[in-house]
C-alpha atoms as an extended CHARMM CRD file, in Angstrom:
* protein
*
       151  EXT
         1         1  UNK       CA            120.9140000000      116.1030000000       74.1780000000  PROA      1               0.0000000000
         2         2  UNK       CA            122.9860000000      112.9690000000       73.7750000000  PROA      2               0.0000000000
         3         3  UNK       CA            124.7130000000      113.0920000000       77.1450000000  PROA      3               0.0000000000
         4         4  UNK       CA            121.5910000000      113.6810000000       79.1330000000  PROA      4               0.0000000000
         5         5  UNK       CA            119.9380000000      110.7220000000       77.3050000000  PROA      5               0.0000000000
         6         6  UNK       CA            122.9310000000      108.4120000000       78.1480000000  PROA      6               0.0000000000
         7         7  UNK       CA            122.9360000000      109.4920000000       81.8100000000  PROA      7               0.0000000000
         8         8  UNK       CA            119.1950000000      109.0070000000       82.0880000000  PROA      8               0.0000000000
         9         9  UNK       CA            119.2640000000      105.6300000000       80.4460000000  PROA      9               0.0000000000
        10        10  UNK       CA            122.0200000000      104.6530000000       83.0180000000  PROA      10              0.0000000000
        11        11  UNK       CA            119.4170000000      105.2400000000       85.6430000000  PROA      11              0.0000000000
        12        12  UNK       CA            117.3260000000      102.3420000000       84.1410000000  PROA      12              0.0000000000
        13        13  UNK       CA            120.0910000000      100.1110000000       85.4530000000  PROA      13              0.0000000000
        14        14  UNK       CA            121.0250000000      101.9580000000       88.6620000000  PROA      14              0.0000000000
        15        15  UNK       CA            117.5440000000      102.3760000000       90.0680000000  PROA      15              0.0000000000
        16        16  UNK       CA            116.7920000000       98.6140000000       90.1150000000  PROA      16              0.0000000000
        17        17  UNK       CA            120.3750000000       98.0260000000       91.6630000000  PROA      17              0.0000000000
        18        18  UNK       CA            119.5440000000      100.5360000000       94.3630000000  PROA      18              0.0000000000
        19        19  UNK       CA            116.3550000000       98.7720000000       95.1690000000  PROA      19              0.0000000000
        20        20  UNK       CA            118.1900000000       95.4400000000       95.9650000000  PROA      20              0.0000000000
        21        21  UNK       CA            121.0720000000       97.2730000000       97.7050000000  PROA      21              0.0000000000
        22        22  UNK       CA            121.1400000000       97.4690000000      101.4540000000  PROA      22              0.0000000000
        23        23  UNK       CA            119.6670000000      100.7760000000      102.6080000000  PROA      23              0.0000000000
        24        24  UNK       CA            120.3250000000      100.1140000000      106.3140000000  PROA      24              0.0000000000
        25        25  UNK       CA            121.5550000000       97.4300000000      108.6120000000  PROA      25              0.0000000000
        26        26  UNK       CA            119.5350000000       96.8280000000      111.8710000000  PROA      26              0.0000000000
        27        27  UNK       CA            119.5920000000       94.5970000000      114.7990000000  PROA      27              0.0000000000
        28        28  UNK       CA            118.1910000000       94.2390000000      118.3100000000  PROA      28              0.0000000000
        29        29  UNK       CA            121.4550000000       93.6260000000      120.0750000000  PROA      29              0.0000000000
        30        30  UNK       CA            124.9590000000       94.7240000000      119.0100000000  PROA      30              0.0000000000
        31        31  UNK       CA            126.3230000000       91.3060000000      119.8190000000  PROA      31              0.0000000000
        32        32  UNK       CA            124.2830000000       89.6680000000      116.9910000000  PROA      32              0.0000000000
        33        33  UNK       CA            124.6340000000       90.2000000000      113.2840000000  PROA      33              0.0000000000
        34        34  UNK       CA            122.7470000000       93.1540000000      111.7220000000  PROA      34              0.0000000000
        35        35  UNK       CA            120.0730000000       92.3280000000      109.1240000000  PROA      35              0.0000000000
        36        36  UNK       CA            120.3070000000       94.3430000000      105.7700000000  PROA      36              0.0000000000
        37        37  UNK       CA            117.2210000000       96.1000000000      104.7270000000  PROA      37              0.0000000000
        38        38  UNK       CA            116.6130000000       96.9760000000      101.1350000000  PROA      38              0.0000000000
        39        39  UNK       CA            113.6810000000       98.6750000000       99.2580000000  PROA      39              0.0000000000
        40        40  UNK       CA            112.6320000000       95.1070000000       97.9970000000  PROA      40              0.0000000000
        41        41  UNK       CA            113.0520000000       93.3460000000      101.4040000000  PROA      41              0.0000000000
        42        42  UNK       CA            111.2300000000       96.2340000000      103.0410000000  PROA      42              0.0000000000
        43        43  UNK       CA            108.2800000000       95.8860000000      100.5340000000  PROA      43              0.0000000000
        44        44  UNK       CA            108.1120000000       92.0840000000      101.1800000000  PROA      44              0.0000000000
        45        45  UNK       CA            107.8410000000       92.7610000000      104.9980000000  PROA      45              0.0000000000
        46        46  UNK       CA            105.3670000000       95.5620000000      104.5430000000  PROA      46              0.0000000000
        47        47  UNK       CA            103.2310000000       93.4690000000      102.2110000000  PROA      47              0.0000000000
        48        48  UNK       CA            102.7150000000       90.9420000000      105.1480000000  PROA      48              0.0000000000
        49        49  UNK       CA            101.6490000000       93.6750000000      107.6550000000  PROA      49              0.0000000000
        50        50  UNK       CA            100.3590000000       96.7520000000      105.8030000000  PROA      50              0.0000000000
        51        51  UNK       CA             99.4040000000       96.3480000000      102.1530000000  PROA      51              0.0000000000
        52        52  UNK       CA             98.4360000000       99.8520000000      101.5700000000  PROA      52              0.0000000000
        53        53  UNK       CA            101.7730000000      101.1990000000      102.9250000000  PROA      53              0.0000000000
        54        54  UNK       CA            103.6210000000       98.6730000000      100.8100000000  PROA      54              0.0000000000
        55        55  UNK       CA            101.7210000000       99.8260000000       97.6660000000  PROA      55              0.0000000000
        56        56  UNK       CA            102.6100000000      103.4800000000       98.5740000000  PROA      56              0.0000000000
        57        57  UNK       CA            106.3860000000      102.6610000000       98.9600000000  PROA      57              0.0000000000
        58        58  UNK       CA            106.2340000000      100.7230000000       95.8340000000  PROA      58              0.0000000000
        59        59  UNK       CA            104.6820000000      103.6640000000       94.1300000000  PROA      59              0.0000000000
        60        60  UNK       CA            107.1780000000      106.2190000000       95.5270000000  PROA      60              0.0000000000
        61        61  UNK       CA            110.2800000000      104.1000000000       95.3730000000  PROA      61              0.0000000000
        62        62  UNK       CA            109.8630000000      102.1360000000       92.1850000000  PROA      62              0.0000000000
        63        63  UNK       CA            107.0280000000      103.1640000000       89.9570000000  PROA      63              0.0000000000
        64        64  UNK       CA            107.5370000000      106.9570000000       90.0930000000  PROA      64              0.0000000000
        65        65  UNK       CA            111.3250000000      106.8820000000       89.3380000000  PROA      65              0.0000000000
        66        66  UNK       CA            111.0930000000      104.4410000000       86.6400000000  PROA      66              0.0000000000
        67        67  UNK       CA            108.0270000000      106.1910000000       84.9640000000  PROA      67              0.0000000000
        68        68  UNK       CA            110.0630000000      109.3960000000       85.0970000000  PROA      68              0.0000000000
        69        69  UNK       CA            113.1690000000      107.8400000000       83.7210000000  PROA      69              0.0000000000
        70        70  UNK       CA            111.3500000000      106.3010000000       80.8150000000  PROA      70              0.0000000000
        71        71  UNK       CA            109.2880000000      109.5160000000       80.1050000000  PROA      71              0.0000000000
        72        72  UNK       CA            112.5420000000      111.5910000000       80.2980000000  PROA      72              0.0000000000
        73        73  UNK       CA            114.1930000000      109.2650000000       77.8170000000  PROA      73              0.0000000000
        74        74  UNK       CA            111.2150000000      109.6830000000       75.4770000000  PROA      74              0.0000000000
        75        75  UNK       CA            111.6380000000      113.4440000000       75.6860000000  PROA      75              0.0000000000
        76        76  UNK       CA            115.3810000000      113.2110000000       74.8620000000  PROA      76              0.0000000000
        77        77  UNK       CA            114.6400000000      111.1420000000       71.9170000000  PROA      77              0.0000000000
        78        78  UNK       CA            111.8800000000      113.4260000000       70.7280000000  PROA      78              0.0000000000
        79        79  UNK       CA            109.1380000000      110.8820000000       71.0030000000  PROA      79              0.0000000000
        80        80  UNK       CA            106.9440000000      113.1420000000       73.4100000000  PROA      80              0.0000000000
        81        81  UNK       CA            107.0840000000      116.8340000000       73.7810000000  PROA      81              0.0000000000
        82        82  UNK       CA            108.8300000000      118.8530000000       76.4020000000  PROA      82              0.0000000000
        83        83  UNK       CA            105.5430000000      119.9210000000       77.8560000000  PROA      83              0.0000000000
        84        84  UNK       CA            105.7070000000      116.6010000000       79.8690000000  PROA      84              0.0000000000
        85        85  UNK       CA            108.6070000000      117.9510000000       81.9830000000  PROA      85              0.0000000000
        86        86  UNK       CA            106.3300000000      119.7480000000       84.3180000000  PROA      86              0.0000000000
        87        87  UNK       CA            104.4640000000      116.5370000000       85.4940000000  PROA      87              0.0000000000
        88        88  UNK       CA            107.7780000000      114.6780000000       85.6200000000  PROA      88              0.0000000000
        89        89  UNK       CA            109.0790000000      117.0750000000       88.2370000000  PROA      89              0.0000000000
        90        90  UNK       CA            106.2730000000      115.8140000000       90.5080000000  PROA      90              0.0000000000
        91        91  UNK       CA            107.4130000000      112.2870000000       89.9430000000  PROA      91              0.0000000000
        92        92  UNK       CA            110.8540000000      113.1670000000       91.0310000000  PROA      92              0.0000000000
        93        93  UNK       CA            109.5000000000      114.7100000000       94.1980000000  PROA      93              0.0000000000
        94        94  UNK       CA            107.6860000000      111.3860000000       94.9680000000  PROA      94              0.0000000000
        95        95  UNK       CA            110.9210000000      109.4800000000       94.9200000000  PROA      95              0.0000000000
        96        96  UNK       CA            112.6340000000      112.0650000000       96.9980000000  PROA      96              0.0000000000
        97        97  UNK       CA            109.9140000000      111.9020000000       99.6440000000  PROA      97              0.0000000000
        98        98  UNK       CA            110.7480000000      108.1860000000       99.9370000000  PROA      98              0.0000000000
        99        99  UNK       CA            114.4770000000      109.0470000000      100.6660000000  PROA      99              0.0000000000
       100       100  UNK       CA            113.2530000000      111.3790000000      103.3150000000  PROA      100             0.0000000000
       101       101  UNK       CA            111.1330000000      108.9080000000      105.0380000000  PROA      101             0.0000000000
       102       102  UNK       CA            113.8880000000      106.1390000000      105.0210000000  PROA      102             0.0000000000
       103       103  UNK       CA            116.2800000000      108.8050000000      106.6570000000  PROA      103             0.0000000000
       104       104  UNK       CA            113.5440000000      109.7090000000      109.1000000000  PROA      104             0.0000000000
       105       105  UNK       CA            113.0050000000      106.0530000000      110.1250000000  PROA      105             0.0000000000
       106       106  UNK       CA            116.6840000000      105.5780000000      110.5910000000  PROA      106             0.0000000000
       107       107  UNK       CA            116.9020000000      108.7550000000      112.7600000000  PROA      107             0.0000000000
       108       108  UNK       CA            113.8760000000      107.6710000000      114.8420000000  PROA      108             0.0000000000
       109       109  UNK       CA            115.2650000000      104.2130000000      115.3430000000  PROA      109             0.0000000000
       110       110  UNK       CA            118.6030000000      105.5740000000      116.4190000000  PROA      110             0.0000000000
       111       111  UNK       CA            116.9610000000      108.0080000000      118.8010000000  PROA      111             0.0000000000
       112       112  UNK       CA            114.9450000000      105.2420000000      120.5550000000  PROA      112             0.0000000000
       113       113  UNK       CA            118.1210000000      103.4730000000      121.5620000000  PROA      113             0.0000000000
       114       114  UNK       CA            116.6690000000      100.0260000000      121.2620000000  PROA      114             0.0000000000
       115       115  UNK       CA            119.0360000000       97.9700000000      118.9770000000  PROA      115             0.0000000000
       116       116  UNK       CA            121.3540000000       99.3290000000      116.4480000000  PROA      116             0.0000000000
       117       117  UNK       CA            120.7010000000      100.8770000000      113.0090000000  PROA      117             0.0000000000
       118       118  UNK       CA            123.3780000000      101.8360000000      110.4670000000  PROA      118             0.0000000000
       119       119  UNK       CA            122.9780000000      103.4200000000      107.0360000000  PROA      119             0.0000000000
       120       120  UNK       CA            124.3340000000      101.4050000000      104.1760000000  PROA      120             0.0000000000
       121       121  UNK       CA            125.6190000000      102.1560000000      100.7570000000  PROA      121             0.0000000000
       122       122  UNK       CA            122.2320000000      101.4090000000       99.0430000000  PROA      122             0.0000000000
       123       123  UNK       CA            120.7210000000      104.5130000000      100.7030000000  PROA      123             0.0000000000
       124       124  UNK       CA            123.3940000000      106.6730000000       99.1150000000  PROA      124             0.0000000000
       125       125  UNK       CA            123.0160000000      104.9640000000       95.6950000000  PROA      125             0.0000000000
       126       126  UNK       CA            119.1290000000      105.4140000000       95.8700000000  PROA      126             0.0000000000
       127       127  UNK       CA            119.3920000000      109.0720000000       96.9120000000  PROA      127             0.0000000000
       128       128  UNK       CA            122.1200000000      109.7030000000       94.2280000000  PROA      128             0.0000000000
       129       129  UNK       CA            119.8460000000      108.2190000000       91.5910000000  PROA      129             0.0000000000
       130       130  UNK       CA            116.9810000000      110.3830000000       92.7660000000  PROA      130             0.0000000000
       131       131  UNK       CA            119.0960000000      113.4540000000       92.8110000000  PROA      131             0.0000000000
       132       132  UNK       CA            120.5610000000      112.6200000000       89.3400000000  PROA      132             0.0000000000
       133       133  UNK       CA            117.1080000000      112.2760000000       87.9330000000  PROA      133             0.0000000000
       134       134  UNK       CA            115.8580000000      115.5850000000       89.3010000000  PROA      134             0.0000000000
       135       135  UNK       CA            119.0830000000      117.1990000000       88.0280000000  PROA      135             0.0000000000
       136       136  UNK       CA            118.5550000000      115.6480000000       84.6070000000  PROA      136             0.0000000000
       137       137  UNK       CA            115.0520000000      117.0370000000       84.4250000000  PROA      137             0.0000000000
       138       138  UNK       CA            116.3500000000      120.4990000000       85.1560000000  PROA      138             0.0000000000
       139       139  UNK       CA            119.0790000000      120.1000000000       82.5570000000  PROA      139             0.0000000000
       140       140  UNK       CA            116.6130000000      118.9070000000       80.0190000000  PROA      140             0.0000000000
       141       141  UNK       CA            114.2350000000      121.8970000000       80.7350000000  PROA      141             0.0000000000
       142       142  UNK       CA            117.2670000000      124.3790000000       80.3540000000  PROA      142             0.0000000000
       143       143  UNK       CA            118.1980000000      122.6480000000       77.2110000000  PROA      143             0.0000000000
       144       144  UNK       CA            114.7850000000      122.6540000000       75.6630000000  PROA      144             0.0000000000
       145       145  UNK       CA            114.2340000000      126.3220000000       76.7580000000  PROA      145             0.0000000000
       146       146  UNK       CA            117.3210000000      127.1180000000       74.7320000000  PROA      146             0.0000000000
       147       147  UNK       CA            116.3320000000      125.2830000000       71.6290000000  PROA      147             0.0000000000
       148       148  UNK       CA            112.5360000000      126.2280000000       71.5690000000  PROA      148             0.0000000000
       149       149  UNK       CA            111.8540000000      129.2610000000       69.4900000000  PROA      149             0.0000000000
       150       150  UNK       CA            110.1410000000      132.1070000000       71.0030000000  PROA      150             0.0000000000
       151       151  UNK       CA            106.8180000000      133.0530000000       69.2810000000  PROA      151             0.0000000000
């Protein structure tokens, strides 16, 4: 279980990078420069207008993925049991819901036709981190099923 542990620990670096990376570029008119929007800048903007939504986004995009990554590392190192894999799957789904919402907002903004919205590399990085985390959970579940003796 060394490789899953190493890949999982890399997410401790990649997730924070994805939060600061630009998810999208948006602007009102094509002639002016586009502003980059990241998870962190979005949270700052939301905090000023809707604190409940800002807390939900922080839970989905920051707390859930990091809690899952740390807990999965604890499973890999044998500090907690594999029975935690079930609840961890739910945490991965929360982060994936955040990716879906970001994609939905970009699609809606493009459909309205006011201004311009482009996806940026941070959206792909964040999505890749979430998918890698979900994949690592499944891989860990498969590995623990093979090594757990049947009663």
